N, CA, C and O of each residue as an XYZ file, in Angstrom:
724
protein
N     -48.970     -3.671    -21.810
C     -48.517     -4.739    -20.947
C     -49.653     -5.290    -20.088
O     -49.745     -6.500    -19.882
N     -50.514     -4.411    -19.589
C     -51.608     -4.875    -18.739
C     -52.483     -5.858    -19.509
O     -52.907     -6.877    -18.963
N     -52.754     -5.551    -20.782
C     -53.572     -6.444    -21.616
C     -52.911     -7.818    -21.726
O     -53.584     -8.842    -21.607
N     -51.588     -7.842    -21.954
C     -50.880     -9.124    -22.064
C     -51.018     -9.935    -20.780
O     -51.258    -11.142    -20.818
N     -50.864     -9.256    -19.643
C     -50.957     -9.962    -18.367
C     -52.375    -10.467    -18.109
O     -52.553    -11.567    -17.587
N     -53.367     -9.687    -18.463
C     -54.759    -10.123    -18.264
C     -55.128    -11.280    -19.179
O     -55.909    -12.146    -18.786
N     -54.586    -11.312    -20.387
C     -54.889    -12.378    -21.342
C     -54.134    -13.664    -21.034
O     -54.552    -14.744    -21.450
N     -53.045    -13.557    -20.320
C     -52.204    -14.710    -20.029
C     -52.728    -15.430    -18.794
O     -52.776    -14.849    -17.709
N     -53.112    -16.664    -18.950
C     -53.595    -17.455    -17.816
C     -52.436    -18.106    -17.060
O     -52.499    -18.284    -15.843
N     -51.385    -18.457    -17.789
C     -50.200    -19.038    -17.145
C     -48.960    -18.425    -17.794
O     -48.634    -18.732    -18.941
N     -48.288    -17.574    -17.065
C     -47.094    -16.920    -17.571
C     -45.860    -17.361    -16.815
O     -45.947    -17.867    -15.696
N     -44.721    -17.164    -17.432
C     -43.435    -17.495    -16.831
C     -42.504    -16.309    -17.028
O     -42.572    -15.611    -18.040
N     -41.637    -16.090    -16.050
C     -40.660    -15.012    -16.180
C     -39.376    -15.398    -15.458
O     -39.402    -15.927    -14.347
N     -38.263    -15.122    -16.109
C     -36.946    -15.253    -15.496
C     -36.338    -13.865    -15.492
O     -36.154    -13.259    -16.547
N     -36.022    -13.357    -14.304
C     -35.501    -12.008    -14.153
C     -34.227    -12.094    -13.306
O     -34.304    -12.183    -12.081
N     -33.056    -12.068    -13.953
C     -31.817    -12.331    -13.220
C     -31.313    -11.226    -12.299
O     -30.661    -11.535    -11.301
N     -31.583     -9.953    -12.586
C     -30.884     -8.899    -11.845
C     -31.777     -7.836    -11.217
O     -31.261     -6.899    -10.609
N     -33.082     -7.947    -11.341
C     -33.979     -6.997    -10.685
C     -35.269     -7.736    -10.310
O     -35.460     -8.891    -10.691
N     -36.128     -7.081     -9.583
C     -37.385     -7.686     -9.174
C     -38.378     -7.593    -10.324
O     -38.511     -6.542    -10.952
N     -39.071     -8.687    -10.598
C     -40.096     -8.747    -11.643
C     -41.115     -7.636    -11.390
O     -41.580     -7.460    -10.264
N     -41.457     -6.895    -12.434
C     -42.326     -5.730    -12.309
C     -43.622     -5.986    -11.586
O     -44.110     -5.109    -10.874
N     -44.191     -7.155    -11.744
C     -45.479     -7.471    -11.137
C     -45.353     -7.751     -9.644
O     -46.366     -7.875     -8.955
N     -44.134     -7.853     -9.134
C     -43.911     -8.026     -7.693
C     -43.262     -6.805     -7.050
O     -42.960     -6.824     -5.857
N     -43.047     -5.752     -7.820
C     -42.373     -4.572     -7.279
C     -43.283     -3.779     -6.355
O     -44.483     -3.652     -6.596
N     -42.685     -3.245     -5.285
C     -43.409     -2.298     -4.443
C     -43.527     -0.978     -5.196
O     -42.841     -0.762     -6.196
N     -44.382     -0.114     -4.721
C     -44.539      1.197     -5.350
C     -43.234      1.991     -5.303
O     -42.867      2.652     -6.274
N     -42.543      1.920     -4.173
C     -41.279      2.664     -4.046
C     -40.218      2.132     -5.009
O     -39.515      2.915     -5.647
N     -40.100      0.816     -5.117
C     -39.116      0.204     -6.014
C     -39.436      0.582     -7.461
O     -38.545      0.976     -8.213
N     -40.711      0.462     -7.850
C     -41.124      0.804     -9.215
C     -40.867      2.278     -9.513
O     -40.478      2.622    -10.629
N     -41.077      3.144     -8.540
C     -40.838      4.572     -8.723
C     -39.367      4.832     -9.036
O     -39.054      5.628     -9.922
N     -38.473      4.175     -8.323
C     -37.038      4.358     -8.578
C     -36.682      3.827     -9.958
O     -36.011      4.513    -10.730
N     -37.123      2.613    -10.280
C     -36.798      2.001    -11.577
C     -37.287      2.881    -12.730
O     -36.523      3.189    -13.645
N     -38.557      3.282    -12.685
C     -39.110      4.077    -13.783
C     -38.476      5.466    -13.834
O     -38.313      6.033    -14.915
N     -38.120      6.012    -12.681
C     -37.406      7.291    -12.660
C     -36.034      7.182    -13.318
O     -35.594      8.102    -14.006
N     -35.364      6.053    -13.103
C     -34.072      5.831    -13.754
C     -34.231      5.746    -15.271
O     -33.401      6.273    -16.012
N     -35.282      5.092    -15.729
C     -35.534      4.978    -17.166
C     -35.759      6.364    -17.767
O     -35.187      6.696    -18.805
N     -36.591      7.168    -17.113
C     -36.867      8.518    -17.597
C     -35.573      9.330    -17.666
O     -35.303      9.996    -18.665
N     -34.780      9.268    -16.600
C     -33.535     10.028    -16.575
C     -32.531      9.564    -17.613
O     -31.881     10.384    -18.261
N     -32.401      8.266    -17.775
C     -31.421      7.717    -18.701
C     -31.798      7.981    -20.152
O     -30.955      8.380    -20.956
N     -33.073      7.757    -20.486
C     -33.510      7.910    -21.875
C     -33.902      9.349    -22.225
O     -34.029      9.692    -23.400
N     -34.092     10.184    -21.205
C     -34.485     11.558    -21.471
C     -35.878     11.670    -22.053
O     -36.149     12.553    -22.867
N     -36.760     10.780    -21.639
C     -38.146     10.795    -22.118
C     -39.007     11.603    -21.150
O     -38.575     11.890    -20.034
N     -40.224     11.973    -21.567
C     -41.093     12.735    -20.664
C     -41.300     12.012    -19.332
O     -41.411     10.787    -19.280
N     -41.347     12.797    -18.270
C     -41.486     12.248    -16.919
C     -42.936     11.869    -16.656
O     -43.749     12.698    -16.247
N     -43.244     10.599    -16.899
C     -44.580     10.073    -16.621
C     -44.492      8.984    -15.551
O     -45.273      8.033    -15.556
N     -43.537      9.134    -14.640
C     -43.291      8.118    -13.620
C     -44.544      7.821    -12.785
O     -44.868      6.646    -12.617
N     -45.264      8.815    -12.254
C     -46.450      8.479    -11.456
C     -47.485      7.653    -12.245
O     -48.080      6.721    -11.704
N     -47.690      7.998    -13.507
C     -48.638      7.233    -14.328
C     -48.101      5.824    -14.577
O     -48.863      4.859    -14.540
N     -46.811      5.698    -14.827
C     -46.207      4.392    -15.052
C     -46.287      3.507    -13.820
O     -46.575      2.314    -13.923
N     -46.031      4.087    -12.658
C     -46.119      3.336    -11.408
C     -47.563      2.888    -11.171
O     -47.802      1.753    -10.759
N     -48.517      3.771    -11.430
C     -49.925      3.410    -11.253
C     -50.302      2.227    -12.151
O     -51.013      1.320    -11.718
N     -49.829      2.237    -13.394
C     -50.101      1.129    -14.318
C     -49.438     -0.161    -13.837
O     -50.025     -1.239    -13.925
N     -48.222     -0.043    -13.333
C     -47.525     -1.234    -12.823
C     -48.279     -1.807    -11.623
O     -48.389     -3.026    -11.491
N     -48.794     -0.951    -10.754
C     -49.564     -1.418     -9.601
C     -50.879     -2.058    -10.069
O     -51.325     -3.054     -9.500
N     -51.494     -1.482    -11.107
C     -52.727     -2.059    -11.675
C     -52.445     -3.443    -12.246
O     -53.250     -4.360    -12.081
N     -51.323     -3.596    -12.908
C     -50.940     -4.880    -13.500
C     -50.853     -5.974    -12.433
O     -51.097     -7.144    -12.727
N     -50.514     -5.608    -11.223
C     -50.341     -6.591    -10.155
C     -51.645     -7.262     -9.734
O     -51.617     -8.272     -9.031
N     -52.764     -6.726    -10.144
C     -54.047     -7.320     -9.761
C     -54.200     -8.745    -10.271
O     -54.984     -9.518     -9.719
N     -53.454     -9.108    -11.329
C     -53.542    -10.476    -11.836
C     -53.061    -11.485    -10.799
O     -53.399    -12.665    -10.892
N     -52.290    -11.052     -9.826
C     -51.827    -11.962     -8.774
C     -52.916    -12.300     -7.769
O     -52.800    -13.277     -7.029
N     -53.975    -11.495     -7.739
C     -54.989    -11.632     -6.695
C     -56.372    -12.012     -7.212
O     -57.282    -12.224     -6.411
N     -56.555    -12.104     -8.523
C     -57.907    -12.327     -9.045
C     -58.303    -13.795     -9.146
O     -59.458    -14.095     -9.449
N     -57.378    -14.712     -8.899
C     -57.702    -16.136     -8.929
C     -57.798    -16.738    -10.317
O     -58.116    -17.921    -10.445
N     -57.534    -15.966    -11.360
C     -57.666    -16.458    -12.729
C     -56.323    -16.662    -13.422
O     -56.281    -17.173    -14.541
N     -55.239    -16.274    -12.785
C     -53.931    -16.304    -13.422
C     -52.940    -17.078    -12.562
O     -53.103    -17.208    -11.349
N     -51.903    -17.590    -13.234
C     -50.822    -18.290    -12.528
C     -49.499    -17.867    -13.170
O     -49.369    -17.825    -14.393
N     -48.521    -17.555    -12.314
C     -47.218    -17.119    -12.800
C     -46.109    -17.903    -12.116
O     -46.076    -18.025    -10.892
N     -45.210    -18.429    -12.926
C     -43.981    -19.054    -12.449
C     -42.880    -18.028    -12.673
O     -42.581    -17.671    -13.813
N     -42.279    -17.557    -11.590
C     -41.285    -16.489    -11.677
C     -40.008    -16.945    -10.986
O     -40.037    -17.456     -9.867
N     -38.898    -16.753    -11.668
C     -37.592    -17.050    -11.093
C     -36.780    -15.762    -11.084
O     -36.550    -15.146    -12.124
N     -36.355    -15.373     -9.898
C     -35.471    -14.225     -9.745
C     -34.048    -14.741     -9.552
O     -33.833    -15.703     -8.814
N     -33.092    -14.119    -10.200
C     -31.706    -14.418     -9.883
C     -31.413    -13.894     -8.491
O     -31.971    -12.874     -8.088
N     -30.550    -14.568     -7.752
C     -30.206    -14.081     -6.409
C     -29.706    -12.636     -6.481
O     -29.915    -11.859     -5.549
N     -29.052    -12.279     -7.578
C     -28.568    -10.908     -7.745
C     -29.716     -9.899     -7.659
O     -29.512     -8.776     -7.197
N     -30.908    -10.279     -8.092
C     -32.061     -9.370     -8.038
C     -32.350     -8.918     -6.604
O     -32.872     -7.824     -6.388
N     -32.013     -9.754     -5.640
C     -32.259     -9.430     -4.239
C     -31.246     -8.424     -3.699
O     -31.452     -7.833     -2.639
N     -30.142     -8.232     -4.440
C     -29.056     -7.368     -3.979
C     -28.774     -6.186     -4.903
O     -28.003     -5.303     -4.529
N     -29.362     -6.137     -6.082
C     -29.181     -4.975     -6.946
C     -29.825     -3.792     -6.241
O     -31.035     -3.788     -6.014
N     -29.033     -2.796     -5.896
C     -29.487     -1.694     -5.058
C     -30.358     -0.723     -5.845
O     -29.872      0.079     -6.643
N     -31.642     -0.821     -5.599
C     -32.630      0.062     -6.227
C     -33.251      0.901     -5.119
O     -34.168      0.450     -4.432
N     -32.757      2.113     -4.947
C     -33.371      3.030     -3.993
C     -32.845      2.980     -2.577
O     -33.345      3.708     -1.720
N     -31.863      2.156     -2.298
C     -31.274      2.119     -0.969
C     -31.894      1.087     -0.040
O     -32.843      0.397     -0.410
N     -31.351      0.987      1.171
C     -31.756     -0.056      2.103
C     -33.246     -0.064      2.469
O     -33.842     -1.134      2.591
N     -33.843      1.099      2.641
C     -35.259      1.132      3.030
C     -36.149      0.570      1.916
O     -37.031     -0.247      2.180
N     -35.922      1.003      0.684
C     -36.706      0.512     -0.457
C     -36.474     -0.988     -0.639
O     -37.418     -1.742     -0.873
N     -35.224     -1.413     -0.533
C     -34.903     -2.822     -0.722
C     -35.465     -3.691      0.401
O     -35.954     -4.793      0.148
N     -35.398     -3.204      1.628
C     -35.970     -3.957      2.744
C     -37.472     -4.154      2.574
O     -37.996     -5.249      2.780
N     -38.153     -3.077      2.195
C     -39.597     -3.158      1.935
C     -39.884     -4.139      0.806
O     -40.865     -4.882      0.854
N     -39.017     -4.136     -0.217
C     -39.204     -5.045     -1.347
C     -39.014     -6.500     -0.907
O     -39.772     -7.370     -1.335
N     -38.033     -6.775     -0.073
C     -37.817     -8.146      0.416
C     -39.003     -8.606      1.255
O     -39.426     -9.759      1.161
N     -39.540     -7.704      2.077
C     -40.725     -8.040      2.875
C     -41.904     -8.384      1.972
O     -42.663     -9.310      2.258
N     -42.054     -7.642      0.892
C     -43.131     -7.924     -0.065
C     -42.954     -9.309     -0.681
O     -43.920    -10.061     -0.802
N     -41.726     -9.649     -1.071
C     -41.484    -10.972     -1.649
C     -41.805    -12.071     -0.646
O     -42.403    -13.083     -1.010
N     -41.414    -11.886      0.610
C     -41.701    -12.896      1.638
C     -43.189    -13.053      1.870
O     -43.653    -14.145      2.198
N     -43.932    -11.997      1.709
C     -45.397    -12.064      1.852
C     -46.029    -12.721      0.624
O     -46.888    -13.594      0.752
N     -45.600    -12.295     -0.565
C     -46.240    -12.766     -1.795
C     -45.841    -14.182     -2.190
O     -46.520    -14.801     -3.009
N     -44.766    -14.703     -1.633
C     -44.335    -16.054     -1.985
C     -45.422    -17.085     -1.651
O     -45.435    -18.188     -2.198
N     -46.324    -16.712     -0.754
C     -47.414    -17.601     -0.339
C     -48.648    -17.529     -1.237
O     -49.575    -18.319     -1.063
N     -48.680    -16.609     -2.183
C     -49.856    -16.467     -3.044
C     -50.094    -17.742     -3.852
O     -49.149    -18.299     -4.409
N     -51.337    -18.211     -3.923
C     -51.618    -19.413     -4.723
C     -51.390    -19.208     -6.219
O     -51.202    -20.179     -6.952
N     -51.403    -17.970     -6.673
C     -51.220    -17.676     -8.095
C     -49.747    -17.605     -8.493
O     -49.432    -17.448     -9.673
N     -48.848    -17.720     -7.522
C     -47.436    -17.464     -7.762
C     -46.571    -18.640     -7.336
O     -46.680    -19.140     -6.216
N     -45.717    -19.067     -8.242
C     -44.646    -20.012     -7.906
C     -43.364    -19.207     -8.042
O     -42.889    -18.962     -9.151
N     -42.799    -18.792     -6.894
C     -41.639    -17.912     -6.895
C     -40.396    -18.692     -6.519
O     -40.328    -19.306     -5.455
N     -39.418    -18.661     -7.403
C     -38.135    -19.294     -7.143
C     -37.029    -18.268     -7.175
O     -37.175    -17.193     -7.756
N     -35.915    -18.612     -6.542
C     -34.720    -17.778     -6.576
C     -33.584    -18.664     -7.069
O     -33.338    -19.740     -6.524
N     -32.901    -18.202     -8.100
C     -31.757    -18.921     -8.640
C     -30.519    -18.498     -7.858
O     -30.034    -17.380     -8.027
N     -29.998    -19.391     -6.993
C     -28.820    -19.016     -6.209
C     -27.643    -18.658     -7.114
O     -27.479    -19.235     -8.189
N     -26.836    -17.710     -6.674
C     -25.680    -17.278     -7.459
C     -24.716    -18.432     -7.716
O     -23.992    -18.429     -8.711
N     -24.704    -19.410     -6.827
C     -23.776    -20.527     -6.959
C     -24.422    -21.781     -7.542
O     -23.806    -22.846     -7.539
N     -25.643    -21.671     -8.037
C     -26.336    -22.839     -8.580
C     -25.609    -23.388     -9.795
O     -25.149    -22.637    -10.655
N     -25.513    -24.705     -9.852
C     -24.947    -25.331    -11.038
C     -26.018    -25.337    -12.118
O     -27.144    -25.780    -11.888
N     -25.662    -24.845    -13.286
C     -26.627    -24.686    -14.372
C     -26.380    -25.716    -15.473
O     -25.235    -26.055    -15.773
N     -27.453    -26.203    -16.063
C     -27.319    -27.123    -17.197
C     -27.423    -26.396    -18.534
O     -27.296    -27.004    -19.597
N     -27.661    -25.060    -18.464
C     -27.708    -24.224    -19.671
C     -26.861    -22.986    -19.422
O     -26.604    -22.616    -18.276
N     -26.435    -22.358    -20.493
C     -25.702    -21.101    -20.373
C     -26.679    -20.056    -19.841
O     -27.797    -19.955    -20.347
N     -26.287    -19.279    -18.834
C     -27.202    -18.256    -18.315
C     -27.676    -17.314    -19.424
O     -26.921    -16.973    -20.335
N     -28.900    -16.914    -19.329
C     -29.572    -16.106    -20.344
C     -29.936    -14.737    -19.783
O     -29.964    -14.542    -18.568
N     -30.213    -13.800    -20.667
C     -30.851    -12.571    -20.184
C     -32.279    -12.910    -19.760
O     -32.821    -13.942    -20.156
N     -32.876    -12.052    -18.969
C     -34.233    -12.300    -18.512
C     -35.236    -12.274    -19.647
O     -35.048    -11.572    -20.641
N     -36.307    -13.048    -19.491
C     -37.367    -13.090    -20.497
C     -38.664    -13.516    -19.835
O     -38.666    -14.077    -18.740
N     -39.773    -13.240    -20.522
C     -41.099    -13.660    -20.080
C     -41.735    -14.483    -21.179
O     -41.481    -14.269    -22.364
N     -42.571    -15.433    -20.768
C     -43.327    -16.241    -21.726
C     -44.806    -16.027    -21.432
O     -45.267    -16.228    -20.308
N     -45.537    -15.618    -22.458
C     -46.961    -15.355    -22.334
C     -47.756    -16.402    -23.105
O     -47.277    -16.959    -24.093
N     -48.989    -16.666    -22.637
C     -49.896    -17.515    -23.418
C     -50.049    -16.935    -24.812
O     -49.798    -15.750    -25.031
N     -50.457    -17.762    -25.743
C     -50.686    -17.274    -27.094
C     -49.435    -17.316    -27.938
O     -49.420    -16.807    -29.059
N     -48.381    -17.920    -27.408
C     -47.208    -18.134    -28.226
C     -46.288    -16.947    -28.388
O     -45.993    -16.529    -29.508
N     -45.826    -16.393    -27.257
C     -44.903    -15.269    -27.357
C     -43.950    -15.268    -26.163
O     -44.370    -15.410    -25.015
N     -42.668    -15.104    -26.455
C     -41.670    -14.823    -25.430
C     -41.259    -13.365    -25.632
O     -41.182    -12.885    -26.762
N     -41.000    -12.676    -24.540
C     -40.738    -11.247    -24.606
C     -39.448    -10.906    -23.850
O     -39.221    -11.374    -22.735
N     -38.617    -10.086    -24.483
C     -37.403     -9.543    -23.877
C     -37.553     -8.040    -23.794
O     -37.918     -7.399    -24.780
N     -37.276     -7.461    -22.622
C     -37.248     -6.010    -22.495
C     -35.824     -5.551    -22.725
O     -34.880     -6.064    -22.124
N     -35.686     -4.572    -23.609
C     -34.372     -4.018    -23.926
C     -34.243     -2.639    -23.296
O     -35.125     -2.216    -22.548
N     -33.180     -1.948    -23.583
C     -32.948     -0.634    -22.981
C     -34.098      0.323    -23.267
O     -34.572      1.001    -22.355
N     -34.552      0.391    -24.511
C     -35.591      1.356    -24.852
C     -36.799      0.752    -25.547
O     -37.718      1.482    -25.917
N     -36.823     -0.548    -25.732
C     -37.958     -1.197    -26.390
C     -37.980     -2.658    -25.970
O     -37.328     -3.044    -25.000
N     -38.726     -3.455    -26.696
C     -38.817     -4.880    -26.400
C     -38.765     -5.695    -27.668
O     -38.960     -5.175    -28.767
N     -38.498     -6.980    -27.508
C     -38.461     -7.911    -28.634
C     -39.387     -9.064    -28.304
O     -39.336     -9.621    -27.207
N     -40.235     -9.420    -29.260
C     -41.127    -10.562    -29.101
C     -40.672    -11.698    -29.994
O     -40.347    -11.491    -31.163
N     -40.650    -12.902    -29.436
C     -40.310    -14.115    -30.164
C     -41.606    -14.902    -30.328
O     -42.281    -15.205    -29.344
N     -41.956    -15.233    -31.573
C     -43.209    -15.954    -31.813
C     -43.023    -17.256    -32.591
O     -43.967    -18.036    -32.722
N     -41.839    -17.495    -33.099
C     -41.575    -18.709    -33.853
C     -41.768    -19.926    -32.937
O     -41.169    -19.978    -31.862
N     -42.591    -20.904    -33.341
C     -42.874    -22.062    -32.473
C     -41.619    -22.817    -32.015
O     -41.546    -23.237    -30.860
N     -40.638    -22.993    -32.896
C     -39.414    -23.697    -32.505
C     -38.646    -22.897    -31.450
O     -38.108    -23.475    -30.505
N     -38.593    -21.584    -31.605
C     -37.926    -20.728    -30.623
C     -38.661    -20.752    -29.282
O     -38.037    -20.764    -28.221
N     -40.001    -20.757    -29.344
C     -40.778    -20.807    -28.099
C     -40.532    -22.116    -27.361
O     -40.442    -22.131    -26.133
N     -40.425    -23.207    -28.099
C     -40.116    -24.501    -27.483
C     -38.777    -24.430    -26.754
O     -38.644    -24.938    -25.641
N     -37.787    -23.797    -27.385
C     -36.480    -23.631    -26.736
C     -36.581    -22.758    -25.484
O     -35.922    -23.034    -24.481
N     -37.402    -21.706    -25.537
C     -37.560    -20.846    -24.367
C     -38.178    -21.614    -23.204
O     -37.753    -21.452    -22.060
N     -39.171    -22.443    -23.482
C     -39.767    -23.266    -22.420
C     -38.725    -24.238    -21.859
O     -38.672    -24.462    -20.649
N     -37.909    -24.805    -22.723
C     -36.864    -25.739    -22.298
C     -35.835    -25.033    -21.411
O     -35.422    -25.569    -20.383
N     -35.428    -23.831    -21.815
C     -34.482    -23.054    -21.010
C     -35.100    -22.698    -19.662
O     -34.445    -22.814    -18.626
N     -36.355    -22.267    -19.673
C     -37.012    -21.912    -18.418
C     -37.040    -23.122    -17.487
O     -36.770    -22.990    -16.294
N     -37.362    -24.289    -18.020
C     -37.394    -25.503    -17.202
C     -36.020    -25.808    -16.613
O     -35.919    -26.218    -15.457
N     -34.964    -25.612    -17.398
C     -33.603    -25.858    -16.901
C     -33.246    -24.875    -15.783
O     -32.642    -25.268    -14.785
N     -33.609    -23.624    -15.941
C     -33.346    -22.625    -14.901
C     -34.166    -22.971    -13.659
O     -33.677    -22.865    -12.534
N     -35.409    -23.383    -13.872
C     -36.281    -23.767    -12.769
C     -35.701    -24.936    -11.977
O     -35.794    -24.975    -10.750
N     -35.101    -25.887    -12.694
C     -34.490    -27.040    -12.021
C     -33.354    -26.618    -11.085
O     -33.108    -27.277    -10.075
N     -32.671    -25.535    -11.414
C     -31.546    -25.064    -10.601
C     -31.978    -24.088     -9.503
O     -31.199    -23.798     -8.596
N     -33.208    -23.581     -9.576
C     -33.695    -22.575     -8.629
C     -34.131    -23.212     -7.315
O     -34.409    -24.409     -7.240
N     -34.182    -22.381     -6.289
C     -34.692    -22.785     -4.975
C     -36.127    -22.285     -4.844
O     -36.447    -21.165     -5.242
N     -36.973    -23.121     -4.287
C     -38.380    -22.782     -4.072
C     -38.729    -22.998     -2.601
O     -37.939    -23.563     -1.845
N     -39.912    -22.545     -2.205
C     -40.387    -22.788     -0.849
C     -39.426    -22.264      0.190
O     -39.023    -21.101      0.160
N     -39.056    -23.152      1.127
C     -38.174    -22.759      2.219
C     -36.828    -22.253      1.745
O     -36.276    -21.325      2.335
N     -36.286    -22.851      0.680
C     -34.998    -22.405      0.155
C     -35.061    -20.989     -0.382
O     -34.149    -20.194     -0.154
N     -36.145    -20.666     -1.103
C     -36.318    -19.306     -1.622
C     -36.534    -18.322     -0.473
O     -35.970    -17.228     -0.466
N     -37.360    -18.724      0.500
C     -37.594    -17.857      1.665
C     -36.280    -17.562      2.404
O     -36.049    -16.441      2.856
N     -35.432    -18.582      2.515
C     -34.146    -18.401      3.192
C     -33.266    -17.383      2.460
O     -32.651    -16.527      3.096
N     -33.205    -17.470      1.136
C     -32.399    -16.520      0.355
C     -32.957    -15.099      0.459
O     -32.199    -14.136      0.582
N     -34.285    -14.976      0.409
C     -34.907    -13.651      0.522
C     -34.718    -13.095      1.933
O     -34.455    -11.904      2.100
N     -34.851    -13.949      2.945
C     -34.649    -13.504      4.330
C     -33.212    -13.058      4.563
O     -32.973    -12.090      5.285
N     -32.261    -13.752      3.963
C     -30.851    -13.367      4.062
C     -30.653    -11.975      3.446
O     -29.935    -11.142      3.998
N     -31.297    -11.734      2.297
C     -31.210    -10.410      1.659
C     -31.877     -9.349      2.524
O     -31.362     -8.237      2.642
N     -33.017     -9.678      3.132
C     -33.690     -8.729      4.015
C     -32.777     -8.363      5.186
O     -32.692     -7.193      5.560
N     -32.098     -9.350      5.766
C     -31.171     -9.069      6.862
C     -30.040     -8.153      6.386
O     -29.627     -7.243      7.104
N     -29.547     -8.400      5.178
C     -28.501     -7.543      4.612
C     -28.983     -6.102      4.519
O     -28.299     -5.183      4.969
N     -30.168     -5.905      3.930
C     -30.670     -4.548      3.721
C     -31.081     -3.886      5.033
O     -31.135     -2.659      5.116
N     -31.369     -4.683      6.054
C     -31.729     -4.134      7.378
C     -30.510     -3.810      8.221
O     -30.627     -3.271      9.321
N     -29.326     -4.146      7.690
C     -28.093     -3.863      8.422
C     -27.705     -4.977      9.379
O     -26.797     -4.812     10.194
N     -28.399     -6.128      9.284
C     -28.105     -7.267     10.162
C     -27.190     -8.267      9.456
O     -27.363     -9.479      9.588
N     -26.226     -7.753      8.713
C     -25.352     -8.597      7.893
C     -24.674     -9.606      8.757
O     -23.892    -10.417      8.262
């Protein structure tokens, strides 16, 4: 995955129900990867996996990459690790939303959509869309399919909130996780 992120100069990701891996805090990533290990019964390599996920995040700071990321509003409320982990994660999103390498949007739960909602996916340079599944991933490389993925991403982007609207949704989630409901 790190190689894909380093090779991609402009990537896109739609993640409806959790925080995009490249924006996850260490605590959030630890919980997510621990759940994967427990559910699949695979060897416990969580610390190594978290370290790799943190390494992958360097693409946000090197000035050579650009990512358009849309989180579903549900991603701000899917309870990963409890209020402390989630609060820290919301603070991270509010900080990183200002990065020049990142265009971060939030798709409000009540947004009117011009397309049927999709599972989350990423689009990488070099002609590939990627879906993460329960235990593996699927890559789409057919040019006609990639064109459709870009079209779907644009439609989701049109319905998403950016800038102040995204900050407002994330701040509302932070207040929720801080107990200031």
